[in-house]
N, C-alpha and C positions, 0 to 999 in steps of 0.2 A: 739332238739328232733323232730323227724318227726312224722306225723300222718295223718289220713284220717278221716274226720268228715262228718257225714250224718246229715243234719239239715232239718227237716220238716218245712213246711210253718207256722205251728201254733203249738207250743209246749206249753202245759198248765203246769204251775208250780205247784208243790205239795202244796205250801202254799196258792195259790189262790183257789185251789179246796178243801181246808180243810184237805189235807193230811199233813203229817209232813215234815219238812225240812230235808229230807234224801237224802244223796249222794250215789248211788250204785256204788260200785267198784268191778269188777270181775277180779280175778287174773287168768290169763291164759298164764303165761310165763314160766312154767316149761318145762324142756327139755324132759321129758317122755322117759328116757333112756330105761325102761323096755318095752316100746312099739315100739322100733325099730324093723323092718325098717319102720313102718307106721308113726312114728313121725319125720322122717327125712325131709319130705317135708312140714310139717304143725305142729303147736302145738297140744298138746294132746287135748285141748278143741275144736279143729275143726275136730276131728275124728267123723265119722258118727256112729250113732246107728240106724239101719234100714233106711239108706239113709238120715237121718237128723243129722247134726252136733250137738254135745253136746251144743255148744254155742246157736244154733237156738232154741233148746228145752228150754234152760234156759231163753232166752230173751222172748219167747212166754209166759211162766209162769209169768215173771215179768210184761209183758204187761196186762195179764189177771188180775193180782192183783192190777193194777192201777199205776204201776211204768212205766213212759214213758221216762225215760232217764237213761243211764248208761255209765260208762267208762270201757272199757276192756283193761287191761294190757297185751300186747303181748311181746314176746321176740323180739330182733332185727330181722327184717324180710323184705322181699321185697314187691313190689306192689301186687304180686299174692296172698300172704297171707293176706295182708290188704283187698283186694277186696273180698277174700273168707269170711273174718270175717264180713265186711260190709254187705254182702248179707244175713247174719243171722238175721238182724234186721227186725222185723215186720213193715208193713207200718205205717208211722207216728211216729216211735220210734226214739228218738234222741240218736244216738250211737256215742260215741267218742272213737277212738282207740289211745291208748297210745303205741308208738313204739319207745323205747329209742335206742340210738346208741350202748349201751353196755348192756350186761346181768344184770338183777337186782341182787343185793347181798342178798335180803331177802324181805319177805312179808311186814314187818312193814315199811321198808324204801320205798317200792314201794307205799303203801297207804299214807304215810306221804307226799311223793312228789306229788301225784296226787291230794289230797284233798286241798293242799296249805293252804292259809289263808281263813277265813270265819267262819260261825257259824253252818253249816250243820253237821248232825250226819251221819258218814259213815256206810253204811251196806256193809260188805265185804263178798263176795262169792268166794270160790275157784271153778273155772270153769272147773275143770279137772275130774269131776265125773258125773255120771248119777244121777240126783237130781230131786226130787219133793217135794216142800214145800209151805206152806201158808205164803208167805212173808209179806202180809198185817197183818195177824194174829200175826206174830212175831214182827212186828213193833208195833202193839198195846200193846202187852205184855211189850215191852221195855219201851214204854212211861209211862205205869203204874208203872213199876219197877223203872224208873228214878225218879218218885216222891218220891220213898223210898230210894233214894241215889244210885241207880245202876250206875256203871261206864261202864258196858257192859252186854249184854245178848248173851249167846251162844245157838245155836240150838243143841240138842242132839238126838241120836237115839240108837237103840239096834240092831246092825248088826249081821247077822248070822255067819260071819267070825270073831267074837270078839276074839276067842281063837287061830286063825291062826296067824302065825308071821314069822319072819326072822330067819336066822341061829343063831342069838344071843338070841333066845327065847323071843323076844319082839313082842308085838302085833303091827299091822300096824296103830292103832288108838290112838288118844288122849283119855284118860279115865278120867272121872270125877264122883263126888258124889254130891248130893244136899241134903238140909235139907227140912223140912216140908213147908218152905216158898219159895221154889225153888231157894234158894241162894246156889251157888257152894261152897262146903266145902273143896274140894280137887281136884286138877287138875294135871295130869302127862302125858306128851307127850310120847307116845310109851313105857309104862312101861313094865317090865317083865310080861309075862303071869301069873306067879305064884303070882303076887301081885293082880290080878283081883279076886274079890270075891263079894258076894251079898252086895249091898250097895256101892260098888265101881266098877261099871260095866256099865256105861253109856258112850257112844262114842260121841265125838265131831264130828258133821256133817259138819264142815268147812263152817259155815255160822254164822256170828255174827254182832251185832251192837255195836259200841264202841264209847263212848263219847270222844270228843277231850280232855277233862280234864284229861283222863287217859293217853293219849299219851303225854300230856304236863308235866306230873309229872317228876321231875328231874331224878329219877332212871330209866326212860324208854326213855330218850331222845336219847340215843345211841342204842336202841333196833333194832335188825335185823329181828328176827323171832317173830311172834305174840305168838306162843304156848310156845316156850322155854324161851323167853326173856321178855314176858309181862304177859301172863295168869298164867304161873306157879308161878312166884314170887308174882304176885298180889293176888293170892288166898292163896298160901301156906305160904308166908312170911308176906306180908303187910296186909293180911286179908281184902282186899278191897271188896266192894260190887259187886261181879260178879254173875249174875243170869243165870239160865238155863231154856229153855222151850222145850217141847217134840215136835218131828217132827210129831207126831200124825199119821194120815193116809198116810203121805208122806213116802219117802224113799231116801236113799243115798247109791250108790254103787260106790266103787273105781274100775275103769277099767284099773288099773295100769299095766297090762301085756297083751301081745298078746292073751294069753289063755283066760283071763277074758273079754277082749274086744270082742273076737269072741263069747264066751259063752252068753254074754248079748245081742248081736245082735240076737242070735237064741232064747233066752228066750222072748224077746219082740215080735219077729216074731210068736212065739207059744202062745202068750197071757199070758205067765206066769208073765210078768211085764205090768202094765198099760201104755198106750202110744198109741197115734194115729199113724197108719201107713199111709204114704203118698200114693196118688193115690186112685183109686176106687177099691172096692171089686168086682172082676169079678165073683167069685164063693166062696163058703166057704173056707176061708183060702188063697185065691189067690188074691193079690192086684197088680194092674198094674198102671203105670203112663201114661201120654198122649203120643200119637203117637207111641205106641209099636206095633211090629209085631211078632205074636207068633202062628198064626193059624195052622201051621203044626208041632207044637212042642207037646211033652208029658209033661204037666205040673202037678206035683204031690205035692199038698199042704202039708205044708205051703210054699208059695213062695211069695216074694216081688220083682217086677220089677220096676225100676226107670223109668224116662222119656226117650222116643226114644230109647228103647231097641229093637234090631233086633235079632230074633231067627230063625234059619233055619229049614230045614226039618229033621225029625227023631231025634230031640234033646230032651234028658230027662233033665228037670230041676226040682230039688227037689226029695224027700222032704227036707225041711229046707235049703233053698237057698235064699240069698239076692243078687240081681243083681243091680249094680249101674246105674246111668244115662248114656245114650250113649254107653252102652255095645253092643258087636256084637258076637253072637255064631253061628259058621258055622255048616253046615249039619253034623249030627251024633255025635255032641258033647255030653258030659255027665257032669252034674254039680249037686252035692248034698252035704248036710252038709257043705256048703261053703259060704264065702262072697267075692264078687267081687266089688271093688270100681269102681268109674266112668271110662268110656271110655276104658275098657278092650276089647281085641280082642282074641277070643278063636277059634282055628283052627278046621278043619274037624276032627272028631273022636277023639278029645282031651278028656281026662278023668280027671276030677277034683272032688276029693273026700276028704272032711274034710281039706280044705285049705282056707287060707285067702290071697287074692291077692289085692295089692295096685292099685292105679289109673294108667291108661294108660299102662298097661302091655300087652304083646303079648305072647300067649302060642300057639306054632306052631302045625301044623297038627300031630295028633297021639301021642302027648306028654301026659304022664300019671303023674298026681300029686296025690299020695295017701298017707295015713297016715296024719300027720299034716305038712303042708308046708305053709311057709309065704314068699310072694314075695313083695319086696318093689316097690315103684313107678318106672315106666318106664323100668322094667325088661323085658327081651326077652328070651324065651326058644324055641330052635328049636329041631326037632327030634334028639335023640341021646345025648341031653344035660339034665343034672339032677340037680336040685337045691341042 
């Protein structure tokens, strides 16, 4: 098993600082098939929301909550992806990257392999969503519940898309109900939407603390997936003590498609979602990173520019445009309602409207991308070519 580890000079253990012995494991090895072409060159958890990867946003929250160490489970990948993930760690954060030689067959098997032997309680976070949570508060809740026999604590929320679903009329979420003591009384992964009703309408936020004793039970030794193979039978059949705690003022959004990823970029840009935008606010709604050149451009807020962005003369950028680090927009270009990832080159008089463009793409002079267009990494379009 290969991997890359960032080790700070002084990592303070949770136990010595009065925190609990918790091992944070972030699952970021999903293929992200609905996010292609943007997930072809990187895992879903490394896709940016307003120029910050999901993993970077998550690690910053963990750091702020007092957690200084985490293991991130990646898919089999090369050094470029490993370095991209390593760069997401805040200063002084001990980040371990788990990069197996073969794809993981399931979440439970991945966690069991990573945690190995020991006594720490794993806190498992699915790193492929836009998430905000009080991880320290959840840990406190679990430690109290553990005194009452809790085998696990699930974080739950009330998503706006609860009743949306797939072609089989199933919701995208795991659904649970709790009693007056916050004990989970029913859990079903992706049930039929017709089954959801008041009292059975809380969604699993894909964050949980799980005691090793639960994973060591005989009936779960061969479990592959947490939701189907552990939580469903633990709650519905074995009636084990699984508890739930509310996400409160936090949120969890699944960015599982190109359309949703694009929409959440623009929602955060517009302030509809809480989250710090990188760079400085040049004017209301206009943020720019270091070493940007845009003096001759027409900037129409809201706009976010990454670092070292160069914009030529008579270029309109915005409204609603996210431009990644190192992008270059030639004279007369037009970009609105669009996301450009890092190191893109946009030619003279190119027209980009409601498009999402992956990293290191080249859009030639006069090319027009209208409607909804998605270009994967390293794409090149010349005049007369159409996506």
